[in-house]
mmCIF file of the N, C-alpha and C atoms, coordinates in Angstrom:
data_MODEL
# 
_entry.id   MODEL 
# 
loop_
_atom_site.group_PDB 
_atom_site.id 
_atom_site.type_symbol 
_atom_site.label_atom_id 
_atom_site.label_alt_id 
_atom_site.label_comp_id 
_atom_site.label_asym_id 
_atom_site.label_entity_id 
_atom_site.label_seq_id 
_atom_site.pdbx_PDB_ins_code 
_atom_site.Cartn_x 
_atom_site.Cartn_y 
_atom_site.Cartn_z 
_atom_site.occupancy 
_atom_site.B_iso_or_equiv 
_atom_site.pdbx_formal_charge 
_atom_site.auth_seq_id 
_atom_site.auth_comp_id 
_atom_site.auth_asym_id 
_atom_site.auth_atom_id 
_atom_site.pdbx_PDB_model_num 
ATOM 1   N N  . MET A 1 1  ? 0.831   -1.205 -0.016  1.00 0.00 ? 1  MET A N  1 
ATOM 2   C CA . MET A 1 1  ? 0.003   -0.008 0.012   1.00 0.00 ? 1  MET A CA 1 
ATOM 3   C C  . MET A 1 1  ? 0.783   1.247  -0.055  1.00 0.00 ? 1  MET A C  1 
ATOM 4   N N  . ALA A 1 2  ? 0.451   2.226  -0.739  1.00 0.00 ? 2  ALA A N  1 
ATOM 5   C CA . ALA A 1 2  ? 1.342   3.420  -0.830  1.00 0.00 ? 2  ALA A CA 1 
ATOM 6   C C  . ALA A 1 2  ? 1.139   4.285  0.451   1.00 0.00 ? 2  ALA A C  1 
ATOM 7   N N  . VAL A 1 3  ? 2.112   4.683  0.909   1.00 0.00 ? 3  VAL A N  1 
ATOM 8   C CA . VAL A 1 3  ? 2.178   5.528  2.093   1.00 0.00 ? 3  VAL A CA 1 
ATOM 9   C C  . VAL A 1 3  ? 2.895   6.784  1.914   1.00 0.00 ? 3  VAL A C  1 
ATOM 10  N N  . PRO A 1 4  ? 2.347   8.023  2.173   1.00 0.00 ? 4  PRO A N  1 
ATOM 11  C CA . PRO A 1 4  ? 3.012   9.300  1.877   1.00 0.00 ? 4  PRO A CA 1 
ATOM 12  C C  . PRO A 1 4  ? 4.352   9.418  2.701   1.00 0.00 ? 4  PRO A C  1 
ATOM 13  N N  . LYS A 1 5  ? 5.424   9.877  2.145   1.00 0.00 ? 5  LYS A N  1 
ATOM 14  C CA . LYS A 1 5  ? 6.695   10.020 2.916   1.00 0.00 ? 5  LYS A CA 1 
ATOM 15  C C  . LYS A 1 5  ? 6.596   11.182 3.982   1.00 0.00 ? 5  LYS A C  1 
ATOM 16  N N  . SER A 1 6  ? 5.845   12.165 3.656   1.00 0.00 ? 6  SER A N  1 
ATOM 17  C CA . SER A 1 6  ? 5.706   13.414 4.514   1.00 0.00 ? 6  SER A CA 1 
ATOM 18  C C  . SER A 1 6  ? 4.345   13.920 4.377   1.00 0.00 ? 6  SER A C  1 
ATOM 19  N N  . LYS A 1 7  ? 3.883   14.926 5.339   1.00 0.00 ? 7  LYS A N  1 
ATOM 20  C CA . LYS A 1 7  ? 2.673   15.588 5.370   1.00 0.00 ? 7  LYS A CA 1 
ATOM 21  C C  . LYS A 1 7  ? 2.643   16.508 4.206   1.00 0.00 ? 7  LYS A C  1 
ATOM 22  N N  . ILE A 1 8  ? 1.500   16.573 3.515   1.00 0.00 ? 8  ILE A N  1 
ATOM 23  C CA . ILE A 1 8  ? 1.320   17.603 2.469   1.00 0.00 ? 8  ILE A CA 1 
ATOM 24  C C  . ILE A 1 8  ? 0.804   18.829 3.201   1.00 0.00 ? 8  ILE A C  1 
ATOM 25  N N  . THR A 1 9  ? 1.563   20.033 2.893   1.00 0.00 ? 9  THR A N  1 
ATOM 26  C CA . THR A 1 9  ? 1.225   21.237 3.501   1.00 0.00 ? 9  THR A CA 1 
ATOM 27  C C  . THR A 1 9  ? 0.022   21.830 2.860   1.00 0.00 ? 9  THR A C  1 
ATOM 28  N N  . ARG A 1 10 ? -0.665  22.820 3.633   1.00 0.00 ? 10 ARG A N  1 
ATOM 29  C CA . ARG A 1 10 ? -1.895  23.429 3.185   1.00 0.00 ? 10 ARG A CA 1 
ATOM 30  C C  . ARG A 1 10 ? -1.602  24.081 1.767   1.00 0.00 ? 10 ARG A C  1 
ATOM 31  N N  . SER A 1 11 ? -0.295  24.696 1.656   1.00 0.00 ? 11 SER A N  1 
ATOM 32  C CA . SER A 1 11 ? 0.046   25.406 0.452   1.00 0.00 ? 11 SER A CA 1 
ATOM 33  C C  . SER A 1 11 ? 0.149   24.524 -0.749  1.00 0.00 ? 11 SER A C  1 
ATOM 34  N N  . LYS A 1 12 ? 0.764   23.416 -0.491  1.00 0.00 ? 12 LYS A N  1 
ATOM 35  C CA . LYS A 1 12 ? 0.864   22.381 -1.631  1.00 0.00 ? 12 LYS A CA 1 
ATOM 36  C C  . LYS A 1 12 ? -0.482  21.916 -2.125  1.00 0.00 ? 12 LYS A C  1 
ATOM 37  N N  . ARG A 1 13 ? -1.356  21.574 -0.994  1.00 0.00 ? 13 ARG A N  1 
ATOM 38  C CA . ARG A 1 13 ? -2.687  20.987 -1.343  1.00 0.00 ? 13 ARG A CA 1 
ATOM 39  C C  . ARG A 1 13 ? -3.501  22.099 -2.018  1.00 0.00 ? 13 ARG A C  1 
ATOM 40  N N  . GLY A 1 14 ? -3.330  23.345 -1.658  1.00 0.00 ? 14 GLY A N  1 
ATOM 41  C CA . GLY A 1 14 ? -4.054  24.489 -2.326  1.00 0.00 ? 14 GLY A CA 1 
ATOM 42  C C  . GLY A 1 14 ? -3.525  24.659 -3.754  1.00 0.00 ? 14 GLY A C  1 
ATOM 43  N N  . MET A 1 15 ? -2.239  24.531 -3.951  1.00 0.00 ? 15 MET A N  1 
ATOM 44  C CA . MET A 1 15 ? -1.728  24.600 -5.336  1.00 0.00 ? 15 MET A CA 1 
ATOM 45  C C  . MET A 1 15 ? -2.268  23.538 -6.228  1.00 0.00 ? 15 MET A C  1 
ATOM 46  N N  . ARG A 1 16 ? -2.365  22.338 -5.685  1.00 0.00 ? 16 ARG A N  1 
ATOM 47  C CA . ARG A 1 16 ? -2.831  21.346 -6.491  1.00 0.00 ? 16 ARG A CA 1 
ATOM 48  C C  . ARG A 1 16 ? -4.413  21.421 -6.849  1.00 0.00 ? 16 ARG A C  1 
ATOM 49  N N  . ARG A 1 17 ? -5.101  22.057 -5.954  1.00 0.00 ? 17 ARG A N  1 
ATOM 50  C CA . ARG A 1 17 ? -6.607  22.194 -6.056  1.00 0.00 ? 17 ARG A CA 1 
ATOM 51  C C  . ARG A 1 17 ? -6.860  23.618 -6.781  1.00 0.00 ? 17 ARG A C  1 
ATOM 52  N N  . SER A 1 18 ? -5.846  24.384 -7.123  1.00 0.00 ? 18 SER A N  1 
ATOM 53  C CA . SER A 1 18 ? -6.079  25.675 -7.798  1.00 0.00 ? 18 SER A CA 1 
ATOM 54  C C  . SER A 1 18 ? -6.867  25.555 -9.150  1.00 0.00 ? 18 SER A C  1 
ATOM 55  N N  . GLY A 1 19 ? -6.656  24.319 -9.843  1.00 0.00 ? 19 GLY A N  1 
ATOM 56  C CA . GLY A 1 19 ? -7.327  24.311 -11.152 1.00 0.00 ? 19 GLY A CA 1 
ATOM 57  C C  . GLY A 1 19 ? -8.755  23.786 -11.046 1.00 0.00 ? 19 GLY A C  1 
ATOM 58  N N  . HIS A 1 20 ? -9.266  23.537 -9.717  1.00 0.00 ? 20 HIS A N  1 
ATOM 59  C CA . HIS A 1 20 ? -10.705 23.061 -9.498  1.00 0.00 ? 20 HIS A CA 1 
ATOM 60  C C  . HIS A 1 20 ? -11.663 24.131 -9.554  1.00 0.00 ? 20 HIS A C  1 
ATOM 61  N N  . ALA A 1 21 ? -11.146 25.516 -9.430  1.00 0.00 ? 21 ALA A N  1 
ATOM 62  C CA . ALA A 1 21 ? -12.102 26.695 -9.430  1.00 0.00 ? 21 ALA A CA 1 
ATOM 63  C C  . ALA A 1 21 ? -12.796 26.658 -10.642 1.00 0.00 ? 21 ALA A C  1 
ATOM 64  N N  . LYS A 1 22 ? -14.139 27.140 -10.569 1.00 0.00 ? 22 LYS A N  1 
ATOM 65  C CA . LYS A 1 22 ? -14.970 27.305 -11.731 1.00 0.00 ? 22 LYS A CA 1 
ATOM 66  C C  . LYS A 1 22 ? -14.443 28.544 -12.639 1.00 0.00 ? 22 LYS A C  1 
ATOM 67  N N  . GLU A 1 23 ? -14.479 28.356 -13.808 1.00 0.00 ? 23 GLU A N  1 
ATOM 68  C CA . GLU A 1 23 ? -13.976 29.417 -14.742 1.00 0.00 ? 23 GLU A CA 1 
ATOM 69  C C  . GLU A 1 23 ? -15.108 30.336 -14.952 1.00 0.00 ? 23 GLU A C  1 
ATOM 70  N N  . THR A 1 24 ? -14.883 31.637 -15.156 1.00 0.00 ? 24 THR A N  1 
ATOM 71  C CA . THR A 1 24 ? -15.926 32.517 -15.575 1.00 0.00 ? 24 THR A CA 1 
ATOM 72  C C  . THR A 1 24 ? -16.136 32.433 -17.078 1.00 0.00 ? 24 THR A C  1 
ATOM 73  N N  . VAL A 1 25 ? -17.436 32.520 -17.484 1.00 0.00 ? 25 VAL A N  1 
ATOM 74  C CA . VAL A 1 25 ? -17.732 32.464 -18.946 1.00 0.00 ? 25 VAL A CA 1 
ATOM 75  C C  . VAL A 1 25 ? -17.291 33.753 -19.604 1.00 0.00 ? 25 VAL A C  1 
ATOM 76  N N  . THR A 1 26 ? -16.637 33.682 -20.771 1.00 0.00 ? 26 THR A N  1 
ATOM 77  C CA . THR A 1 26 ? -16.188 34.883 -21.479 1.00 0.00 ? 26 THR A CA 1 
ATOM 78  C C  . THR A 1 26 ? -17.248 35.195 -22.502 1.00 0.00 ? 26 THR A C  1 
ATOM 79  N N  . TRP A 1 27 ? -17.537 36.428 -22.633 1.00 0.00 ? 27 TRP A N  1 
ATOM 80  C CA . TRP A 1 27 ? -18.395 36.967 -23.681 1.00 0.00 ? 27 TRP A CA 1 
ATOM 81  C C  . TRP A 1 27 ? -17.739 38.061 -24.451 1.00 0.00 ? 27 TRP A C  1 
ATOM 82  N N  . VAL A 1 28 ? -18.039 38.054 -25.727 1.00 0.00 ? 28 VAL A N  1 
ATOM 83  C CA . VAL A 1 28 ? -17.394 39.137 -26.694 1.00 0.00 ? 28 VAL A CA 1 
ATOM 84  C C  . VAL A 1 28 ? -18.644 39.846 -27.325 1.00 0.00 ? 28 VAL A C  1 
ATOM 85  N N  . GLU A 1 29 ? -18.395 41.041 -27.745 1.00 0.00 ? 29 GLU A N  1 
ATOM 86  C CA . GLU A 1 29 ? -19.346 41.670 -28.388 1.00 0.00 ? 29 GLU A CA 1 
ATOM 87  C C  . GLU A 1 29 ? -19.301 41.493 -29.927 1.00 0.00 ? 29 GLU A C  1 
ATOM 88  N N  . ASP A 1 30 ? -20.353 41.133 -30.515 1.00 0.00 ? 30 ASP A N  1 
ATOM 89  C CA . ASP A 1 30 ? -20.502 40.952 -31.892 1.00 0.00 ? 30 ASP A CA 1 
ATOM 90  C C  . ASP A 1 30 ? -20.255 42.251 -32.695 1.00 0.00 ? 30 ASP A C  1 
ATOM 91  N N  . LYS A 1 31 ? -19.423 42.131 -33.775 1.00 0.00 ? 31 LYS A N  1 
ATOM 92  C CA . LYS A 1 31 ? -19.248 43.405 -34.483 1.00 0.00 ? 31 LYS A CA 1 
ATOM 93  C C  . LYS A 1 31 ? -20.346 43.935 -35.237 1.00 0.00 ? 31 LYS A C  1 
ATOM 94  N N  . LYS A 1 32 ? -21.179 43.055 -35.803 1.00 0.00 ? 32 LYS A N  1 
ATOM 95  C CA . LYS A 1 32 ? -22.262 43.590 -36.593 1.00 0.00 ? 32 LYS A CA 1 
ATOM 96  C C  . LYS A 1 32 ? -23.426 43.885 -35.703 1.00 0.00 ? 32 LYS A C  1 
ATOM 97  N N  . SER A 1 33 ? -23.991 43.047 -34.949 1.00 0.00 ? 33 SER A N  1 
ATOM 98  C CA . SER A 1 33 ? -25.128 43.250 -34.196 1.00 0.00 ? 33 SER A CA 1 
ATOM 99  C C  . SER A 1 33 ? -24.905 43.930 -32.934 1.00 0.00 ? 33 SER A C  1 
ATOM 100 N N  . GLY A 1 34 ? -23.657 43.881 -32.298 1.00 0.00 ? 34 GLY A N  1 
ATOM 101 C CA . GLY A 1 34 ? -23.457 44.506 -31.096 1.00 0.00 ? 34 GLY A CA 1 
ATOM 102 C C  . GLY A 1 34 ? -23.938 43.695 -29.864 1.00 0.00 ? 34 GLY A C  1 
ATOM 103 N N  . GLU A 1 35 ? -24.430 42.522 -30.022 1.00 0.00 ? 35 GLU A N  1 
ATOM 104 C CA . GLU A 1 35 ? -24.850 41.668 -28.972 1.00 0.00 ? 35 GLU A CA 1 
ATOM 105 C C  . GLU A 1 35 ? -23.764 40.850 -28.425 1.00 0.00 ? 35 GLU A C  1 
ATOM 106 N N  . LEU A 1 36 ? -23.837 40.404 -27.173 1.00 0.00 ? 36 LEU A N  1 
ATOM 107 C CA . LEU A 1 36 ? -22.880 39.574 -26.605 1.00 0.00 ? 36 LEU A CA 1 
ATOM 108 C C  . LEU A 1 36 ? -23.040 38.102 -27.067 1.00 0.00 ? 36 LEU A C  1 
ATOM 109 N N  . ARG A 1 37 ? -22.021 37.326 -27.338 1.00 0.00 ? 37 ARG A N  1 
ATOM 110 C CA . ARG A 1 37 ? -21.920 36.104 -27.612 1.00 0.00 ? 37 ARG A CA 1 
ATOM 111 C C  . ARG A 1 37 ? -20.584 35.343 -27.179 1.00 0.00 ? 37 ARG A C  1 
ATOM 112 N N  . ARG A 1 38 ? -20.649 34.088 -27.061 1.00 0.00 ? 38 ARG A N  1 
ATOM 113 C CA . ARG A 1 38 ? -19.419 33.355 -26.587 1.00 0.00 ? 38 ARG A CA 1 
ATOM 114 C C  . ARG A 1 38 ? -18.397 33.339 -27.769 1.00 0.00 ? 38 ARG A C  1 
ATOM 115 N N  . PRO A 1 39 ? -17.118 33.523 -27.505 1.00 0.00 ? 39 PRO A N  1 
ATOM 116 C CA . PRO A 1 39 ? -16.149 33.313 -28.493 1.00 0.00 ? 39 PRO A CA 1 
ATOM 117 C C  . PRO A 1 39 ? -15.949 31.980 -29.053 1.00 0.00 ? 39 PRO A C  1 
ATOM 118 N N  . HIS A 1 40 ? -15.622 31.676 -30.391 1.00 0.00 ? 40 HIS A N  1 
ATOM 119 C CA . HIS A 1 40 ? -15.572 30.555 -31.007 1.00 0.00 ? 40 HIS A CA 1 
ATOM 120 C C  . HIS A 1 40 ? -16.809 29.602 -30.961 1.00 0.00 ? 40 HIS A C  1 
ATOM 121 N N  . HIS A 1 41 ? -18.123 30.321 -30.890 1.00 0.00 ? 41 HIS A N  1 
ATOM 122 C CA . HIS A 1 41 ? -19.232 29.661 -30.901 1.00 0.00 ? 41 HIS A CA 1 
ATOM 123 C C  . HIS A 1 41 ? -20.145 30.229 -32.051 1.00 0.00 ? 41 HIS A C  1 
ATOM 124 N N  . ILE A 1 42 ? -21.043 29.459 -32.527 1.00 0.00 ? 42 ILE A N  1 
ATOM 125 C CA . ILE A 1 42 ? -21.958 29.891 -33.570 1.00 0.00 ? 42 ILE A CA 1 
ATOM 126 C C  . ILE A 1 42 ? -22.941 30.777 -32.922 1.00 0.00 ? 42 ILE A C  1 
ATOM 127 N N  . ASP A 1 43 ? -23.268 31.987 -33.575 1.00 0.00 ? 43 ASP A N  1 
ATOM 128 C CA . ASP A 1 43 ? -24.368 32.987 -33.066 1.00 0.00 ? 43 ASP A CA 1 
ATOM 129 C C  . ASP A 1 43 ? -25.656 32.344 -33.469 1.00 0.00 ? 43 ASP A C  1 
ATOM 130 N N  . LEU A 1 44 ? -26.435 31.921 -32.534 1.00 0.00 ? 44 LEU A N  1 
ATOM 131 C CA . LEU A 1 44 ? -27.726 31.110 -32.807 1.00 0.00 ? 44 LEU A CA 1 
ATOM 132 C C  . LEU A 1 44 ? -28.781 32.053 -33.476 1.00 0.00 ? 44 LEU A C  1 
ATOM 133 N N  . LYS A 1 45 ? -28.670 33.285 -33.160 1.00 0.00 ? 45 LYS A N  1 
ATOM 134 C CA . LYS A 1 45 ? -29.653 34.311 -33.764 1.00 0.00 ? 45 LYS A CA 1 
ATOM 135 C C  . LYS A 1 45 ? -29.522 34.503 -35.085 1.00 0.00 ? 45 LYS A C  1 
ATOM 136 N N  . THR A 1 46 ? -28.245 34.646 -35.503 1.00 0.00 ? 46 THR A N  1 
ATOM 137 C CA . THR A 1 46 ? -28.005 35.006 -36.992 1.00 0.00 ? 46 THR A CA 1 
ATOM 138 C C  . THR A 1 46 ? -27.531 33.751 -37.664 1.00 0.00 ? 46 THR A C  1 
ATOM 139 N N  . GLY A 1 47 ? -27.041 32.697 -37.057 1.00 0.00 ? 47 GLY A N  1 
ATOM 140 C CA . GLY A 1 47 ? -26.494 31.549 -37.696 1.00 0.00 ? 47 GLY A CA 1 
ATOM 141 C C  . GLY A 1 47 ? -25.133 31.750 -38.315 1.00 0.00 ? 47 GLY A C  1 
ATOM 142 N N  . MET A 1 48 ? -24.495 32.752 -37.920 1.00 0.00 ? 48 MET A N  1 
ATOM 143 C CA . MET A 1 48 ? -23.197 33.027 -38.456 1.00 0.00 ? 48 MET A CA 1 
ATOM 144 C C  . MET A 1 48 ? -22.055 32.604 -37.596 1.00 0.00 ? 48 MET A C  1 
ATOM 145 N N  . TYR A 1 49 ? -20.874 32.156 -38.276 1.00 0.00 ? 49 TYR A N  1 
ATOM 146 C CA . TYR A 1 49 ? -19.722 31.851 -37.567 1.00 0.00 ? 49 TYR A CA 1 
ATOM 147 C C  . TYR A 1 49 ? -18.529 32.119 -38.475 1.00 0.00 ? 49 TYR A C  1 
ATOM 148 N N  . ARG A 1 50 ? -17.669 33.036 -37.951 1.00 0.00 ? 50 ARG A N  1 
ATOM 149 C CA . ARG A 1 50 ? -16.442 33.537 -38.647 1.00 0.00 ? 50 ARG A CA 1 
ATOM 150 C C  . ARG A 1 50 ? -16.853 34.140 -40.086 1.00 0.00 ? 50 ARG A C  1 
ATOM 151 N N  . GLY A 1 51 ? -17.873 34.889 -40.130 1.00 0.00 ? 51 GLY A N  1 
ATOM 152 C CA . GLY A 1 51 ? -18.342 35.636 -41.249 1.00 0.00 ? 51 GLY A CA 1 
ATOM 153 C C  . GLY A 1 51 ? -19.040 34.678 -42.292 1.00 0.00 ? 51 GLY A C  1 
ATOM 154 N N  . LYS A 1 52 ? -19.346 33.425 -41.970 1.00 0.00 ? 52 LYS A N  1 
ATOM 155 C CA . LYS A 1 52 ? -20.115 32.505 -42.923 1.00 0.00 ? 52 LYS A CA 1 
ATOM 156 C C  . LYS A 1 52 ? -21.404 32.191 -42.393 1.00 0.00 ? 52 LYS A C  1 
ATOM 157 N N  . GLN A 1 53 ? -22.345 31.816 -43.183 1.00 0.00 ? 53 GLN A N  1 
ATOM 158 C CA . GLN A 1 53 ? -23.689 31.445 -42.742 1.00 0.00 ? 53 GLN A CA 1 
ATOM 159 C C  . GLN A 1 53 ? -23.554 29.948 -42.502 1.00 0.00 ? 53 GLN A C  1 
ATOM 160 N N  . ILE A 1 54 ? -23.734 29.453 -41.185 1.00 0.00 ? 54 ILE A N  1 
ATOM 161 C CA . ILE A 1 54 ? -23.646 28.069 -40.963 1.00 0.00 ? 54 ILE A CA 1 
ATOM 162 C C  . ILE A 1 54 ? -25.010 27.544 -40.761 1.00 0.00 ? 54 ILE A C  1 
ATOM 163 N N  . LEU A 1 55 ? -25.834 28.073 -40.084 1.00 0.00 ? 55 LEU A N  1 
ATOM 164 C CA . LEU A 1 55 ? -27.248 27.670 -39.690 1.00 0.00 ? 55 LEU A CA 1 
ATOM 165 C C  . LEU A 1 55 ? -28.254 28.701 -40.216 1.00 0.00 ? 55 LEU A C  1 
ATOM 166 N N  . GLU A 1 56 ? -29.454 28.132 -40.379 1.00 0.00 ? 56 GLU A N  1 
ATOM 167 C CA . GLU A 1 56 ? -30.461 29.097 -40.743 1.00 0.00 ? 56 GLU A CA 1 
ATOM 168 C C  . GLU A 1 56 ? -30.845 29.972 -39.451 1.00 0.00 ? 56 GLU A C  1 
ATOM 169 N N  . PRO A 1 57 ? -31.132 31.218 -39.568 1.00 0.00 ? 57 PRO A N  1 
ATOM 170 C CA . PRO A 1 57 ? -31.371 32.052 -38.434 1.00 0.00 ? 57 PRO A CA 1 
ATOM 171 C C  . PRO A 1 57 ? -32.699 31.646 -37.785 1.00 0.00 ? 57 PRO A C  1 
ATOM 172 N N  . LYS A 1 58 ? -32.644 31.818 -36.395 1.00 0.00 ? 58 LYS A N  1 
ATOM 173 C CA . LYS A 1 58 ? -33.910 31.536 -35.677 1.00 0.00 ? 58 LYS A CA 1 
ATOM 174 C C  . LYS A 1 58 ? -34.921 32.495 -35.996 1.00 0.00 ? 58 LYS A C  1 
ATOM 175 N N  . GLU A 1 59 ? -36.265 32.006 -36.028 1.00 0.00 ? 59 GLU A N  1 
ATOM 176 C CA . GLU A 1 59 ? -37.267 32.820 -36.381 1.00 0.00 ? 59 GLU A CA 1 
ATOM 177 C C  . GLU A 1 59 ? -37.891 33.351 -35.052 1.00 0.00 ? 59 GLU A C  1 
ATOM 178 N N  . GLU A 1 60 ? -38.293 34.620 -35.079 1.00 0.00 ? 60 GLU A N  1 
ATOM 179 C CA . GLU A 1 60 ? -38.926 35.247 -33.912 1.00 0.00 ? 60 GLU A CA 1 
ATOM 180 C C  . GLU A 1 60 ? -40.384 34.949 -33.992 1.00 0.00 ? 60 GLU A C  1 
ATOM 181 N N  . PHE A 1 61 ? -40.778 34.413 -32.810 1.00 0.00 ? 61 PHE A N  1 
ATOM 182 C CA . PHE A 1 61 ? -42.251 34.113 -32.711 1.00 0.00 ? 61 PHE A CA 1 
ATOM 183 C C  . PHE A 1 61 ? -43.071 35.183 -32.039 1.00 0.00 ? 61 PHE A C  1 
# 
């Protein structure tokens, strides 16, 4: 059975767990519409991605 050679300090434990924090979601302003959207994601309202039409735009009801 594996047994630790020495006690892990609070500092080392905290450094190991530093990547466990939730990341904040990044938003960018769309150049054409001015609305906020996620970077590297398709804009679902317009269906555009990197200047190309990928999906049909969502219809407003």
